[in-house]
C-alpha positions in Angstrom: 236.1 96.5 102.1 234.1 98.4 99.8 230.4 98.3 98.9 231.1 96.4 95.7 232.3 93.9 98.0 229.0 93.2 100.3 226.8 91.3 97.9 222.9 91.1 98.3 221.6 87.6 100.1 220.7 84.8 97.6 217.8 85.2 97.0 216.3 88.1 97.8 216.3 91.1 94.9 218.0 94.5 93.8 214.6 96.5 92.0 216.5 99.0 89.8 214.1 101.4 87.8 213.2 98.8 85.2 212.5 95.4 87.5 210.9 98.1 89.8 208.4 99.6 87.4 207.4 95.4 86.5 206.9 95.3 90.2 204.3 98.1 89.9 203.0 97.7 86.8 202.0 94.2 88.8 200.5 95.9 91.7 198.9 98.2 89.7 197.1 95.7 87.7 196.3 93.3 91.1 194.5 96.4 93.2 192.4 97.5 90.1 191.2 94.1 89.8 190.4 93.5 93.3 188.7 97.2 93.4 186.2 96.0 90.6 185.3 92.9 92.1 184.5 95.0 95.6 187.4 93.6 97.5 189.2 95.9 99.9 193.2 96.2 101.0 194.9 95.7 104.3 198.1 94.6 105.8 199.5 93.5 108.7 202.9 92.9 111.0 206.0 91.7 108.6 207.2 90.2 112.0 205.1 88.1 113.8 205.3 85.2 117.0 206.9 81.9 116.2 204.2 80.4 117.8 201.6 81.5 114.8 203.1 79.5 112.7 204.1 76.4 114.6 200.2 76.4 115.7 198.8 76.0 111.9 202.0 73.8 110.8 203.4 72.0 113.1 207.4 72.5 114.6 208.5 71.0 111.6 208.3 74.5 109.6 210.6 76.2 112.0 213.4 74.9 109.3 212.1 77.3 106.4 211.5 80.1 107.9 213.4 83.6 109.0 213.1 82.7 112.7 215.0 84.3 116.0 214.9 85.7 119.5 214.4 89.1 119.6 215.9 91.2 122.4 212.7 91.2 124.4 213.5 87.0 124.6 210.7 86.6 122.4 210.5 84.1 119.4 209.6 85.9 116.4 209.5 85.0 112.6 209.4 86.9 109.5 205.8 86.4 107.6 206.0 83.2 105.1 202.7 84.2 105.0 199.4 86.1 105.2 196.7 83.6 106.4 197.8 83.4 110.0 197.5 87.3 110.5 194.6 87.4 108.2 192.6 84.8 110.1 193.6 87.0 113.7 192.2 90.5 112.0 188.8 89.0 110.1 188.3 87.2 113.5 189.1 90.1 115.7 186.6 92.6 113.3 184.0 90.1 111.6 181.5 90.3 114.9 180.9 93.9 113.0 181.9 93.0 109.2 179.0 92.6 106.3 179.2 89.2 105.2 180.9 88.0 102.9 183.9 89.9 103.6 186.0 91.1 100.5 190.2 91.7 101.4 192.8 91.5 99.5 196.6 92.0 100.4 199.6 92.0 98.6 202.7 91.3 101.4 206.5 90.5 100.8 206.4 86.8 102.2 209.9 85.0 103.6 210.9 81.7 103.2 213.8 80.2 103.3 214.4 77.9 100.3 216.2 76.7 97.4 216.3 79.8 95.1 215.4 78.2 91.7 213.4 80.2 88.8 210.4 81.3 89.8 210.7 80.9 93.7 213.0 83.2 95.5 213.4 83.4 99.6 211.6 86.6 99.5 208.7 87.2 97.4 205.3 89.3 97.3 201.9 87.7 96.7 198.7 88.8 95.6 196.3 87.6 98.8 192.3 87.4 98.2 189.7 86.3 100.3 186.1 85.7 100.7 185.4 85.2 104.0 181.7 84.1 104.9 180.0 82.6 102.1 179.4 78.9 101.2 177.5 78.9 98.1 180.2 77.5 95.2 179.0 81.0 92.9 181.5 82.3 96.0 184.4 80.0 94.6 183.6 80.8 91.0 184.0 84.5 91.8 187.5 83.9 93.7 189.1 81.8 90.6 187.6 84.3 88.2 189.3 87.4 90.0 192.2 85.4 89.9 192.2 84.9 86.0 190.9 88.5 86.0 194.1 89.9 87.5 196.1 88.3 84.8 193.9 88.6 82.0 194.5 92.6 82.6 198.4 91.8 82.6 197.9 90.8 78.9 197.7 87.1 79.2 194.6 85.6 77.9 193.3 81.9 77.4 196.5 80.7 75.1 199.0 81.6 77.6 197.1 80.1 81.2 194.6 77.7 82.5 193.3 76.8 85.5 192.9 73.8 86.9 190.5 73.7 89.0 189.2 70.3 91.4 187.7 69.8 94.5 188.7 68.2 97.9 185.3 66.6 98.2 185.1 64.8 94.9 189.0 63.3 95.4 188.0 62.4 99.2 184.4 60.8 98.1 186.7 58.9 95.1 189.2 57.8 97.5 186.7 56.5 99.9 184.8 54.4 96.8 188.1 52.8 96.3 188.5 51.7 99.2 191.5 54.2 100.7 190.8 54.7 104.4 190.0 58.5 105.8 194.2 58.2 107.7 195.6 57.7 104.0 194.0 60.1 102.5 196.6 62.7 102.4 199.5 60.5 102.2 197.2 60.0 98.5 197.2 63.8 98.5 201.1 64.3 98.3 201.3 62.1 96.1 198.5 62.9 93.4 199.8 66.5 93.9 203.0 65.3 92.2 201.4 63.9 89.5 202.4 66.2 86.3 206.2 66.5 87.2 206.3 62.5 88.3 206.9 59.7 86.6 203.9 56.8 86.3 207.3 54.8 88.4 208.0 57.3 90.8 204.0 58.0 91.4 203.1 54.4 91.6 205.9 53.6 94.5 204.5 55.9 96.4 201.0 54.9 96.0 202.7 51.4 97.4 204.1 52.8 100.2 201.0 54.1 101.4 199.8 50.8 101.0 197.1 51.2 98.2 197.0 47.8 96.4 198.1 47.0 92.7 194.6 48.2 91.0 193.6 50.7 93.1 197.1 52.3 91.9 196.2 52.0 89.1 192.7 53.6 89.2 193.5 56.9 91.0 196.5 57.4 88.7 193.9 57.5 86.0 192.1 60.2 87.7 194.3 63.4 85.7 193.0 61.7 82.5 189.3 61.5 83.9 186.9 64.3 82.6 184.0 65.3 85.5 181.3 63.3 82.9 183.8 60.8 83.1 184.2 60.8 86.8 180.3 60.7 86.7 180.2 57.7 84.6 182.7 55.4 86.7 181.1 55.9 90.0 177.4 56.1 89.2 176.4 54.7 92.0 178.1 56.5 94.3 176.2 59.6 96.2 178.7 61.7 97.6 181.0 61.6 94.4 178.3 62.9 92.6 177.2 65.5 94.6 180.7 67.0 95.0 180.7 66.4 90.9 177.7 68.1 90.7 178.7 71.0 93.1 182.2 71.4 90.7 180.0 71.8 87.8 178.4 74.7 89.3 180.7 76.3 89.5 182.6 75.6 85.7 179.5 77.1 84.9 179.4 79.8 87.0 182.7 81.0 85.1 181.6 79.9 81.7 179.4 82.6 82.4 181.4 85.0 83.8 183.3 84.7 80.6 186.3 82.1 81.9 184.7 79.2 80.6 188.3 79.4 78.1 190.1 79.8 80.8 189.4 77.1 83.0 189.3 73.3 83.0 188.3 70.1 85.3 192.2 68.0 86.8 190.7 65.7 89.2 194.3 64.7 89.6 194.7 68.4 91.2 194.2 68.7 95.1 196.9 71.1 95.8 199.3 69.3 99.2 198.0 71.8 102.1 195.8 69.7 104.4 193.5 72.5 105.5 191.7 72.7 102.0 188.3 71.5 102.3 186.2 71.9 98.4 186.9 74.0 95.4 191.0 74.0 95.0 192.5 75.6 91.8 196.1 76.3 90.7 196.6 78.8 87.2 199.7 77.3 85.2 201.3 79.2 82.1 200.1 76.3 79.4 203.4 75.3 78.1 204.5 73.7 81.5 208.2 75.6 81.6 206.9 77.6 85.0 205.7 76.7 88.0 202.0 77.8 89.3 201.3 81.4 89.2 198.4 81.0 91.7 197.1 78.7 93.9 194.1 78.4 96.2 190.3 77.3 97.1 188.0 76.8 100.3 189.7 76.5 103.4 186.0 76.6 105.8 187.5 75.2 109.1 190.6 77.0 109.0 189.7 80.1 111.1 188.1 78.1 113.5 191.1 75.8 114.0 193.5 78.4 114.1 191.7 79.8 116.9 189.2 82.5 115.6 185.8 82.9 114.1 184.1 80.0 112.6 183.0 81.4 109.0 183.5 78.9 105.7 186.3 80.9 104.0 188.4 80.7 100.5 190.6 82.3 98.7 193.8 82.7 96.6 197.5 83.5 97.0 199.5 84.6 93.2 202.9 85.7 93.4 204.5 88.1 91.6 208.5 85.9 91.0 206.7 83.5 88.6 204.4 86.3 87.0 207.1 88.6 86.1 209.4 85.6 84.8 206.1 84.8 82.7 205.5 88.9 81.5 209.2 88.8 80.8 208.8 85.1 78.6 205.8 86.7 76.9 207.1 90.2 76.4 204.3 91.5 78.1 206.8 93.4 80.9 206.3 97.6 80.3 208.4 99.5 79.0 210.4 101.1 81.7 212.0 104.3 80.0 212.2 107.3 81.7 208.7 109.5 80.1 209.6 113.7 80.3 206.4 115.4 79.1 209.0 118.8 79.5 212.3 120.0 79.2 213.3 123.8 80.4 216.1 125.3 78.2 217.2 127.9 80.3 218.9 130.2 77.8 220.6 132.5 80.3 221.5 132.4 84.0 219.7 135.6 84.4 216.6 133.6 83.0 216.9 131.1 85.6 214.3 132.4 88.3 211.6 132.5 85.4 212.7 128.9 84.2 212.4 127.6 87.7 208.5 129.0 87.8 208.0 127.9 84.8 208.7 124.4 86.0 206.8 124.5 89.0 203.5 125.7 86.9 204.0 122.6 84.7 204.3 120.4 87.8 201.5 121.8 89.4 199.3 119.8 85.5 201.2 117.2 86.9 203.9 117.2 84.4 206.7 115.6 84.4 209.6 118.2 83.9 213.4 118.5 84.0 216.2 121.2 83.5 219.6 121.0 84.3 220.4 121.6 87.3 223.8 124.1 86.2 224.5 126.3 83.3 225.3 124.7 80.2 224.9 125.9 76.5 221.5 125.6 74.4 222.8 123.1 72.1 223.5 120.8 74.9 220.2 120.9 76.7 218.8 120.0 73.1 220.9 117.2 73.2 219.5 116.3 76.7 215.8 116.9 75.8 216.7 114.2 73.3 218.1 111.8 74.9 215.7 111.7 77.6 212.9 111.5 75.3 211.1 114.7 76.0 208.2 114.9 74.3 208.4 118.9 74.3 211.3 121.9 74.7 209.9 124.8 76.1 212.7 128.0 75.9 212.9 130.4 78.0 215.3 132.9 76.7 215.9 137.2 77.3 214.0 138.2 74.1 210.6 136.0 74.8 210.6 136.4 78.6 210.7 140.5 77.8 207.7 140.2 75.2 206.0 137.7 78.2 206.2 134.4 76.7 208.1 130.9 76.5 208.8 129.4 73.2 207.6 125.2 72.7 209.3 122.6 70.4 207.5 119.7 69.2 210.4 117.0 70.2 209.1 114.6 67.5 207.7 117.1 64.7 209.5 120.0 65.0 206.3 122.2 65.3 206.7 125.4 67.2 204.9 127.7 69.2 204.6 129.9 72.1 202.9 130.1 75.5 201.9 133.2 77.2 203.6 133.5 80.5 201.0 135.1 83.0 198.2 132.4 81.6 201.1 129.7 82.5 202.1 130.9 85.6 198.9 132.4 86.9 197.7 128.6 85.9 194.1 127.8 84.4 191.1 129.5 85.6 189.0 128.0 88.4 
């Protein structure tokens, strides 16, 4: 069996140079923005006890995981998400850390899902979290950081939009509409699909959750309402008005930070995860051709529920698979062409030692240097320099070396010059 017969697993990627360049381009942008916002990077184990995930999500999650029994008889799983590991790590150090805590990570995550455009069985994800602050300004800060991470990659308000809502607001609306607390999660699950399913499908699911016909109609109108319309419709409900005021403050802060054109209120947005307690948001590309690029929100009770510290927290996850698709679609992916500063042309093998010394000196200056690894004619070497797109050729020939110089040629203009060998090999003055 040849190596070509052994294919990579479905849903897993091979990063050839062009794909790896895009991945590193995304990671570098993420890290630059995280640093600007004062976040510090962390990481955790890629393999964790299975119980860490079943404790948070229940036994039903096992079917979505890469889990197995290791040689020590332990039930383990490749991490499908970062939050449980993050909660454990925060809890271990929270007492000695200044608040709010700002951490970020770029873990590789694994889930056994059906591969499709924008979703694979492994992906990298930017996780940014703020722990220990309940003010709405923290909510605006985390949304701004997510938007800035995308803006850093060339995406602007014409490409992306942040849909923002608040679980407290939607919960108060459900209560005002007579939906009992034990049916809220079922209604959330339906509203979470409002942009992907037909009104008939949504109505049937609400009916199955025993929501009356008149209430069903009003709930299905929620995604079309602006925040002021919500206030007017429920003008006498203090809980709704308080939640609306909090969300209005988040949106106002985003506007002041320069993201007013990127964000809009969406009363139908609830996000499917049960642990969100306040502001929730998703960032979508405006055409709707792809899945959400990013999602997150406030989860004030989650750390304590996982056996950790009782601190308010919020954060988001931004996957690289959908983002890479979007950058390619918009022709914003970087050019992965190899960039060479200098190609050293060695006229004869007698000058090989000098050519190697010149190359080493240039590399110490952080220049990207290549030379042929076998003796070849000067014409062939210049042809290779052209093929590689070298910016400059440095010719190491017997007569020039005897004069104590090397000859340079700008590969674009053809201009030539000389560099003193002693100056080059000795390096710049300290």
